[in-house]
mmCIF file as gemmi writes it, N, C-alpha and C atoms, coordinates in Angstrom:
data_model
loop_
_atom_site.group_PDB
_atom_site.id
_atom_site.type_symbol
_atom_site.label_atom_id
_atom_site.label_alt_id
_atom_site.label_comp_id
_atom_site.label_asym_id
_atom_site.label_entity_id
_atom_site.label_seq_id
_atom_site.pdbx_PDB_ins_code
_atom_site.Cartn_x
_atom_site.Cartn_y
_atom_site.Cartn_z
_atom_site.occupancy
_atom_site.B_iso_or_equiv
_atom_site.pdbx_formal_charge
_atom_site.auth_seq_id
_atom_site.auth_asym_id
_atom_site.pdbx_PDB_model_num
ATOM 1 N N . MET Axp A 1 ? -49.714 -80.516 36.779 1 0 ? 1 A 1
ATOM 2 C CA . MET Axp A 1 ? -49.9 -79.94 35.475 1 0 ? 1 A 1
ATOM 3 C C . MET Axp A 1 ? -48.407 -81.669 35.181 1 0 ? 1 A 1
ATOM 4 N N . LEU Axp A 2 ? -49.52 -82.539 35.111 1 0 ? 2 A 1
ATOM 5 C CA . LEU Axp A 2 ? -48.012 -84.049 34.773 1 0 ? 2 A 1
ATOM 6 C C . LEU Axp A 2 ? -47.603 -83.752 33.595 1 0 ? 2 A 1
ATOM 7 N N . HIS Axp A 3 ? -48.107 -82.587 32.799 1 0 ? 3 A 1
ATOM 8 C CA . HIS Axp A 3 ? -47.316 -82.727 31.48 1 0 ? 3 A 1
ATOM 9 C C . HIS Axp A 3 ? -46.517 -82.759 30.762 1 0 ? 3 A 1
ATOM 10 N N . THR Axp A 4 ? -46.177 -80.829 32.233 1 0 ? 4 A 1
ATOM 11 C CA . THR Axp A 4 ? -45.082 -80.867 32.122 1 0 ? 4 A 1
ATOM 12 C C . THR Axp A 4 ? -43.226 -82.045 31.727 1 0 ? 4 A 1
ATOM 13 N N . VAL Axp A 5 ? -43.683 -82.389 32.835 1 0 ? 5 A 1
ATOM 14 C CA . VAL Axp A 5 ? -42.779 -83.55 32.767 1 0 ? 5 A 1
ATOM 15 C C . VAL Axp A 5 ? -42.537 -85.094 32.872 1 0 ? 5 A 1
ATOM 16 N N . TRP Axp A 6 ? -43.693 -84.893 30.957 1 0 ? 6 A 1
ATOM 17 C CA . TRP Axp A 6 ? -43.48 -86.727 30.457 1 0 ? 6 A 1
ATOM 18 C C . TRP Axp A 6 ? -42.491 -85.947 29.689 1 0 ? 6 A 1
ATOM 19 N N . LYS Axp A 7 ? -41.465 -85.468 28.981 1 0 ? 7 A 1
ATOM 20 C CA . LYS Axp A 7 ? -40.569 -85.3 28.682 1 0 ? 7 A 1
ATOM 21 C C . LYS Axp A 7 ? -39.66 -86.465 29.359 1 0 ? 7 A 1
ATOM 22 N N . ASP Axp A 8 ? -39.421 -86.099 30.747 1 0 ? 8 A 1
ATOM 23 C CA . ASP Axp A 8 ? -38.723 -86.681 31.214 1 0 ? 8 A 1
ATOM 24 C C . ASP Axp A 8 ? -39.152 -88.261 32.279 1 0 ? 8 A 1
ATOM 25 N N . ALA Axp A 9 ? -40.241 -89.03 31.88 1 0 ? 9 A 1
ATOM 26 C CA . ALA Axp A 9 ? -40.383 -89.634 32.755 1 0 ? 9 A 1
ATOM 27 C C . ALA Axp A 9 ? -40.003 -91.37 31.087 1 0 ? 9 A 1
ATOM 28 N N . PRO Axp A 10 ? -40.641 -92.077 32.987 1 0 ? 10 A 1
ATOM 29 C CA . PRO Axp A 10 ? -39.833 -93.175 31.861 1 0 ? 10 A 1
ATOM 30 C C . PRO Axp A 10 ? -40.608 -93.577 30.676 1 0 ? 10 A 1
ATOM 31 N N . THR Axp A 11 ? -40.493 -94.576 30.047 1 0 ? 11 A 1
ATOM 32 C CA . THR Axp A 11 ? -40.894 -94.954 28.6 1 0 ? 11 A 1
ATOM 33 C C . THR Axp A 11 ? -42.032 -96.376 29.194 1 0 ? 11 A 1
ATOM 34 N N . ILE Axp A 12 ? -42.936 -95.724 28.569 1 0 ? 12 A 1
ATOM 35 C CA . ILE Axp A 12 ? -43.8 -97.424 28.633 1 0 ? 12 A 1
ATOM 36 C C . ILE Axp A 12 ? -43.746 -97.865 27.79 1 0 ? 12 A 1
ATOM 37 N N . LYS Axp A 13 ? -43.52 -97.809 26.202 1 0 ? 13 A 1
ATOM 38 C CA . LYS Axp A 13 ? -43.514 -98.775 25.127 1 0 ? 13 A 1
ATOM 39 C C . LYS Axp A 13 ? -42.746 -98.037 24.425 1 0 ? 13 A 1
ATOM 40 N N . THR Axp A 14 ? -42.659 -98.518 23.453 1 0 ? 14 A 1
ATOM 41 C CA . THR Axp A 14 ? -41.842 -97.883 21.874 1 0 ? 14 A 1
ATOM 42 C C . THR Axp A 14 ? -43.288 -98.364 20.881 1 0 ? 14 A 1
ATOM 43 N N . VAL Axp A 15 ? -43.714 -97.726 20.431 1 0 ? 15 A 1
ATOM 44 C CA . VAL Axp A 15 ? -44.656 -98.061 18.788 1 0 ? 15 A 1
ATOM 45 C C . VAL Axp A 15 ? -43.889 -97.381 17.207 1 0 ? 15 A 1
ATOM 46 N N . THR Axp A 16 ? -44.561 -97.929 16.809 1 0 ? 16 A 1
ATOM 47 C CA . THR Axp A 16 ? -44.218 -97.6 15.008 1 0 ? 16 A 1
ATOM 48 C C . THR Axp A 16 ? -44.983 -97.307 14.122 1 0 ? 16 A 1
ATOM 49 N N . CYS Axp A 17 ? -44.406 -96.276 13.534 1 0 ? 17 A 1
ATOM 50 C CA . CYS Axp A 17 ? -46.302 -95.135 12.947 1 0 ? 17 A 1
ATOM 51 C C . CYS Axp A 17 ? -46.049 -95.782 11.291 1 0 ? 17 A 1
ATOM 52 N N . THR Axp A 18 ? -46.992 -95.894 11.662 1 0 ? 18 A 1
ATOM 53 C CA . THR Axp A 18 ? -47.789 -96.473 9.676 1 0 ? 18 A 1
ATOM 54 C C . THR Axp A 18 ? -48.141 -96.107 8.745 1 0 ? 18 A 1
ATOM 55 N N . HIS Axp A 19 ? -48.962 -94.874 9.344 1 0 ? 19 A 1
ATOM 56 C CA . HIS Axp A 19 ? -48.697 -93.814 8.266 1 0 ? 19 A 1
ATOM 57 C C . HIS Axp A 19 ? -49.269 -92.22 8.991 1 0 ? 19 A 1
ATOM 58 N N . THR Axp A 20 ? -48.812 -91.922 7.579 1 0 ? 20 A 1
ATOM 59 C CA . THR Axp A 20 ? -49.21 -89.641 8.55 1 0 ? 20 A 1
ATOM 60 C C . THR Axp A 20 ? -50.197 -89.634 7.738 1 0 ? 20 A 1
ATOM 61 N N . ASN Axp A 21 ? -51.057 -90.216 7.037 1 0 ? 21 A 1
ATOM 62 C CA . ASN Axp A 21 ? -52.294 -89.73 6.102 1 0 ? 21 A 1
ATOM 63 C C . ASN Axp A 21 ? -53.45 -89.053 6.635 1 0 ? 21 A 1
ATOM 64 N N . SER Axp A 22 ? -53.941 -88.048 6.896 1 0 ? 22 A 1
ATOM 65 C CA . SER Axp A 22 ? -54.891 -87.276 7.273 1 0 ? 22 A 1
ATOM 66 C C . SER Axp A 22 ? -55.45 -86.359 6.764 1 0 ? 22 A 1
ATOM 67 N N . SER Axp A 23 ? -57.288 -87.019 6.927 1 0 ? 23 A 1
ATOM 68 C CA . SER Axp A 23 ? -57.447 -85.054 6.272 1 0 ? 23 A 1
ATOM 69 C C . SER Axp A 23 ? -58.069 -84.133 7.104 1 0 ? 23 A 1
ATOM 70 N N . LYS Axp A 24 ? -57.716 -84.07 8.328 1 0 ? 24 A 1
ATOM 71 C CA . LYS Axp A 24 ? -58.013 -82.768 9.225 1 0 ? 24 A 1
ATOM 72 C C . LYS Axp A 24 ? -57.39 -82.595 9.625 1 0 ? 24 A 1
ATOM 73 N N . PHE Axp A 25 ? -55.393 -82.908 9.815 1 0 ? 25 A 1
ATOM 74 C CA . PHE Axp A 25 ? -54.354 -82.874 10.173 1 0 ? 25 A 1
ATOM 75 C C . PHE Axp A 25 ? -52.845 -83.332 9.711 1 0 ? 25 A 1
ATOM 76 N N . SER Axp A 26 ? -52.771 -81.948 10.044 1 0 ? 26 A 1
ATOM 77 C CA . SER Axp A 26 ? -50.826 -82.378 9.173 1 0 ? 26 A 1
ATOM 78 C C . SER Axp A 26 ? -49.94 -82.766 10.814 1 0 ? 26 A 1
ATOM 79 N N . VAL Axp A 27 ? -50.151 -84.168 10.25 1 0 ? 27 A 1
ATOM 80 C CA . VAL Axp A 27 ? -49.058 -84.374 11.193 1 0 ? 27 A 1
ATOM 81 C C . VAL Axp A 27 ? -47.676 -85.471 10.246 1 0 ? 27 A 1
ATOM 82 N N . SER Axp A 28 ? -47.899 -85.334 9.06 1 0 ? 28 A 1
ATOM 83 C CA . SER Axp A 28 ? -46.433 -85.728 8.021 1 0 ? 28 A 1
ATOM 84 C C . SER Axp A 28 ? -45.087 -84.487 9.132 1 0 ? 28 A 1
ATOM 85 N N . ASN Axp A 29 ? -45.577 -83.945 8.864 1 0 ? 29 A 1
ATOM 86 C CA . ASN Axp A 29 ? -43.725 -83.35 10.055 1 0 ? 29 A 1
ATOM 87 C C . ASN Axp A 29 ? -43.808 -82.992 11.008 1 0 ? 29 A 1
ATOM 88 N N . VAL Axp A 30 ? -43.92 -84.136 12.228 1 0 ? 30 A 1
ATOM 89 C CA . VAL Axp A 30 ? -43.811 -84.552 12.823 1 0 ? 30 A 1
ATOM 90 C C . VAL Axp A 30 ? -43.344 -85.585 12.963 1 0 ? 30 A 1
ATOM 91 N N . LEU Axp A 31 ? -43.615 -85.86 12.826 1 0 ? 31 A 1
ATOM 92 C CA . LEU Axp A 31 ? -44.274 -87.6 12.698 1 0 ? 31 A 1
ATOM 93 C C . LEU Axp A 31 ? -43.375 -88.044 11.254 1 0 ? 31 A 1
ATOM 94 N N . THR Axp A 32 ? -42.464 -89.355 11.65 1 0 ? 32 A 1
ATOM 95 C CA . THR Axp A 32 ? -42.079 -90.014 10.114 1 0 ? 32 A 1
ATOM 96 C C . THR Axp A 32 ? -42.702 -91.718 9.626 1 0 ? 32 A 1
ATOM 97 N N . VAL Axp A 33 ? -43.433 -91.85 9.547 1 0 ? 33 A 1
ATOM 98 C CA . VAL Axp A 33 ? -42.947 -93.765 8.831 1 0 ? 33 A 1
ATOM 99 C C . VAL Axp A 33 ? -42.475 -94.235 8.874 1 0 ? 33 A 1
ATOM 100 N N . GLY Axp A 34 ? -42.682 -95.317 9.278 1 0 ? 34 A 1
ATOM 101 C CA . GLY Axp A 34 ? -41.685 -96.449 9.182 1 0 ? 34 A 1
ATOM 102 C C . GLY Axp A 34 ? -40.905 -96.147 11.006 1 0 ? 34 A 1
ATOM 103 N N . LYS Axp A 35 ? -41.006 -95.276 11.646 1 0 ? 35 A 1
ATOM 104 C CA . LYS Axp A 35 ? -39.71 -94.645 12.643 1 0 ? 35 A 1
ATOM 105 C C . LYS Axp A 35 ? -40.662 -95.31 14.229 1 0 ? 35 A 1
ATOM 106 N N . SER Axp A 36 ? -39.771 -95.889 14.972 1 0 ? 36 A 1
ATOM 107 C CA . SER Axp A 36 ? -40.278 -95.488 16.352 1 0 ? 36 A 1
ATOM 108 C C . SER Axp A 36 ? -40.039 -94.552 17.856 1 0 ? 36 A 1
ATOM 109 N N . TYR Axp A 37 ? -41.299 -95.067 18.078 1 0 ? 37 A 1
ATOM 110 C CA . TYR Axp A 37 ? -41.497 -93.723 19.127 1 0 ? 37 A 1
ATOM 111 C C . TYR Axp A 37 ? -41.789 -93.935 20.595 1 0 ? 37 A 1
ATOM 112 N N . GLU Axp A 38 ? -41.193 -92.842 21.19 1 0 ? 38 A 1
ATOM 113 C CA . GLU Axp A 38 ? -41.081 -93.771 22.792 1 0 ? 38 A 1
ATOM 114 C C . GLU Axp A 38 ? -42.774 -92.388 23.102 1 0 ? 38 A 1
ATOM 115 N N . VAL Axp A 39 ? -42.877 -93.697 23.861 1 0 ? 39 A 1
ATOM 116 C CA . VAL Axp A 39 ? -44.608 -93.136 24.892 1 0 ? 39 A 1
ATOM 117 C C . VAL Axp A 39 ? -44.194 -93.132 26.418 1 0 ? 39 A 1
ATOM 118 N N . LYS Axp A 40 ? -44.552 -91.845 26.225 1 0 ? 40 A 1
ATOM 119 C CA . LYS Axp A 40 ? -44.607 -90.881 27.663 1 0 ? 40 A 1
ATOM 120 C C . LYS Axp A 40 ? -45.861 -91.725 28.324 1 0 ? 40 A 1
ATOM 121 N N . ASN Axp A 41 ? -47.12 -91.659 28.059 1 0 ? 41 A 1
ATOM 122 C CA . ASN Axp A 41 ? -48.39 -91.534 28.06 1 0 ? 41 A 1
ATOM 123 C C . ASN Axp A 41 ? -49.46 -92.295 27.564 1 0 ? 41 A 1
ATOM 124 N N . GLU Axp A 42 ? -50.53 -92.702 27.452 1 0 ? 42 A 1
ATOM 125 C CA . GLU Axp A 42 ? -51.605 -93.072 27.284 1 0 ? 42 A 1
ATOM 126 C C . GLU Axp A 42 ? -52.769 -92.905 27.238 1 0 ? 42 A 1
ATOM 127 N N . THR Axp A 43 ? -53.916 -92.769 27.158 1 0 ? 43 A 1
ATOM 128 C CA . THR Axp A 43 ? -55.322 -92.509 27.616 1 0 ? 43 A 1
ATOM 129 C C . THR Axp A 43 ? -56.057 -93.635 25.827 1 0 ? 43 A 1
ATOM 130 N N . GLU Axp A 44 ? -57.306 -93.799 26.434 1 0 ? 44 A 1
ATOM 131 C CA . GLU Axp A 44 ? -57.898 -95.034 25.377 1 0 ? 44 A 1
ATOM 132 C C . GLU Axp A 44 ? -57.981 -94.14 24.631 1 0 ? 44 A 1
ATOM 133 N N . GLU Axp A 45 ? -57.9 -93.27 23.859 1 0 ? 45 A 1
ATOM 134 C CA . GLU Axp A 45 ? -57.933 -92.861 21.852 1 0 ? 45 A 1
ATOM 135 C C . GLU Axp A 45 ? -56.747 -92.002 21.608 1 0 ? 45 A 1
ATOM 136 N N . PHE Axp A 46 ? -55.791 -91.508 22.971 1 0 ? 46 A 1
ATOM 137 C CA . PHE Axp A 46 ? -54.558 -90.977 22.407 1 0 ? 46 A 1
ATOM 138 C C . PHE Axp A 46 ? -53.745 -91.76 22.66 1 0 ? 46 A 1
ATOM 139 N N . ILE Axp A 47 ? -52.902 -91.228 21.925 1 0 ? 47 A 1
ATOM 140 C CA . ILE Axp A 47 ? -50.815 -91.531 22.609 1 0 ? 47 A 1
ATOM 141 C C . ILE Axp A 47 ? -49.828 -90.833 22.393 1 0 ? 47 A 1
ATOM 142 N N . PHE Axp A 48 ? -49.1 -90.479 23.517 1 0 ? 48 A 1
ATOM 143 C CA . PHE Axp A 48 ? -48.438 -89.331 23.975 1 0 ? 48 A 1
ATOM 144 C C . PHE Axp A 48 ? -47.347 -89.595 23.49 1 0 ? 48 A 1
ATOM 145 N N . ILE Axp A 49 ? -46.34 -89.079 22.329 1 0 ? 49 A 1
ATOM 146 C CA . ILE Axp A 49 ? -43.99 -89.137 22.471 1 0 ? 49 A 1
ATOM 147 C C . ILE Axp A 49 ? -44.18 -88.212 21.897 1 0 ? 49 A 1
ATOM 148 N N . LEU Axp A 50 ? -42.802 -88.445 22.313 1 0 ? 50 A 1
ATOM 149 C CA . LEU Axp A 50 ? -41.948 -87.091 22.371 1 0 ? 50 A 1
ATOM 150 C C . LEU Axp A 50 ? -41.444 -87.687 20.504 1 0 ? 50 A 1
ATOM 151 N N . ASP Axp A 51 ? -41.895 -86.215 19.698 1 0 ? 51 A 1
ATOM 152 C CA . ASP Axp A 51 ? -42.07 -87.043 18.262 1 0 ? 51 A 1
ATOM 153 C C . ASP Axp A 51 ? -40.199 -85.686 18.004 1 0 ? 51 A 1
ATOM 154 N N . ASN Axp A 52 ? -40.836 -85.416 16.751 1 0 ? 52 A 1
ATOM 155 C CA . ASN Axp A 52 ? -39.204 -85.304 16.173 1 0 ? 52 A 1
ATOM 156 C C . ASN Axp A 52 ? -38.948 -84.147 15.793 1 0 ? 52 A 1
ATOM 157 N N . THR Axp A 53 ? -40.08 -83.332 16.192 1 0 ? 53 A 1
ATOM 158 C CA . THR Axp A 53 ? -39.542 -82.359 17.347 1 0 ? 53 A 1
ATOM 159 C C . THR Axp A 53 ? -38.766 -82.146 18.304 1 0 ? 53 A 1
ATOM 160 N N . GLY Axp A 54 ? -38.878 -83.103 19.098 1 0 ? 54 A 1
ATOM 161 C CA . GLY Axp A 54 ? -38.979 -83.475 20.655 1 0 ? 54 A 1
ATOM 162 C C . GLY Axp A 54 ? -39.289 -82.944 21.529 1 0 ? 54 A 1
ATOM 163 N N . HIS Axp A 55 ? -40.371 -82.133 21.295 1 0 ? 55 A 1
ATOM 164 C CA . HIS Axp A 55 ? -41.168 -81.669 22.487 1 0 ? 55 A 1
ATOM 165 C C . HIS Axp A 55 ? -42.501 -83.868 22.123 1 0 ? 55 A 1
ATOM 166 N N . ILE Axp A 56 ? -43.154 -83.83 23.296 1 0 ? 56 A 1
ATOM 167 C CA . ILE Axp A 56 ? -44.132 -84.218 23.584 1 0 ? 56 A 1
ATOM 168 C C . ILE Axp A 56 ? -45.498 -84.382 22.772 1 0 ? 56 A 1
ATOM 169 N N . GLY Axp A 57 ? -46.359 -84.642 21.72 1 0 ? 57 A 1
ATOM 170 C CA . GLY Axp A 57 ? -47.369 -84.556 20.975 1 0 ? 57 A 1
ATOM 171 C C . GLY Axp A 57 ? -48.506 -85.556 21.198 1 0 ? 57 A 1
ATOM 172 N N . GLY Axp A 58 ? -49.367 -85.106 20.853 1 0 ? 58 A 1
ATOM 173 C CA . GLY Axp A 58 ? -50.086 -86.425 21.909 1 0 ? 58 A 1
ATOM 174 C C . GLY Axp A 58 ? -50.653 -86.85 19.864 1 0 ? 58 A 1
ATOM 175 N N . PHE Axp A 59 ? -51.184 -87.995 19.191 1 0 ? 59 A 1
ATOM 176 C CA . PHE Axp A 59 ? -51.612 -88.431 18.069 1 0 ? 59 A 1
ATOM 177 C C . PHE Axp A 59 ? -53.012 -90.278 18.841 1 0 ? 59 A 1
ATOM 178 N N . TYR Axp A 60 ? -53.831 -89.584 17.615 1 0 ? 60 A 1
ATOM 179 C CA . TYR Axp A 60 ? -54.494 -91.343 17.726 1 0 ? 60 A 1
ATOM 180 C C . TYR Axp A 60 ? -54.039 -92.243 17.505 1 0 ? 60 A 1
ATOM 181 N N . LYS Axp A 61 ? -54.056 -93.441 17.872 1 0 ? 61 A 1
ATOM 182 C CA . LYS Axp A 61 ? -54.1 -94.473 18.405 1 0 ? 61 A 1
ATOM 183 C C . LYS Axp A 61 ? -53.312 -94.924 16.799 1 0 ? 61 A 1
ATOM 184 N N . GLU Axp A 62 ? -54.028 -94.379 15.289 1 0 ? 62 A 1
ATOM 185 C CA . GLU Axp A 62 ? -54.403 -95.318 14.045 1 0 ? 62 A 1
ATOM 186 C C . GLU Axp A 62 ? -53.411 -94.646 14.195 1 0 ? 62 A 1
ATOM 187 N N . TYR Axp A 63 ? -52.67 -94.251 13.881 1 0 ? 63 A 1
ATOM 188 C CA . TYR Axp A 63 ? -51.221 -94.038 12.987 1 0 ? 63 A 1
ATOM 189 C C . TYR Axp A 63 ? -49.848 -94.645 13.803 1 0 ? 63 A 1
ATOM 190 N N . PHE Axp A 64 ? -49.94 -95.518 15.236 1 0 ? 64 A 1
ATOM 191 C CA . PHE Axp A 64 ? -49.178 -96.23 15.036 1 0 ? 64 A 1
ATOM 192 C C . PHE Axp A 64 ? -49.677 -97.962 14.703 1 0 ? 64 A 1
ATOM 193 N N . GLU Axp A 65 ? -48.697 -98.689 15.104 1 0 ? 65 A 1
ATOM 194 C CA . GLU Axp A 65 ? -49.248 -100.694 15.209 1 0 ? 65 A 1
ATOM 195 C C . GLU Axp A 65 ? -47.817 -100.638 16.734 1 0 ? 65 A 1
C-alpha cells in the first residue's frame, strides 16, 4: 500500500489551485484558490496532493495549473 507513505514522500513538483468550481464534488472545503500545493504522486487523470486538511487527497488535474 504505497499511498500510506505518500505523506512523507519527497515532493515531485508544486502546483497552484486555479478554481474549485465542480458540479459533482465539493472541493472548496479542502482546496483554496491561489494556494500552492505539494504534489506527492501523479497519474494521467489525477494529482495527489497534501490538501488543507493535512491529508493526501486525489483531485482531477483540471483544478490546478
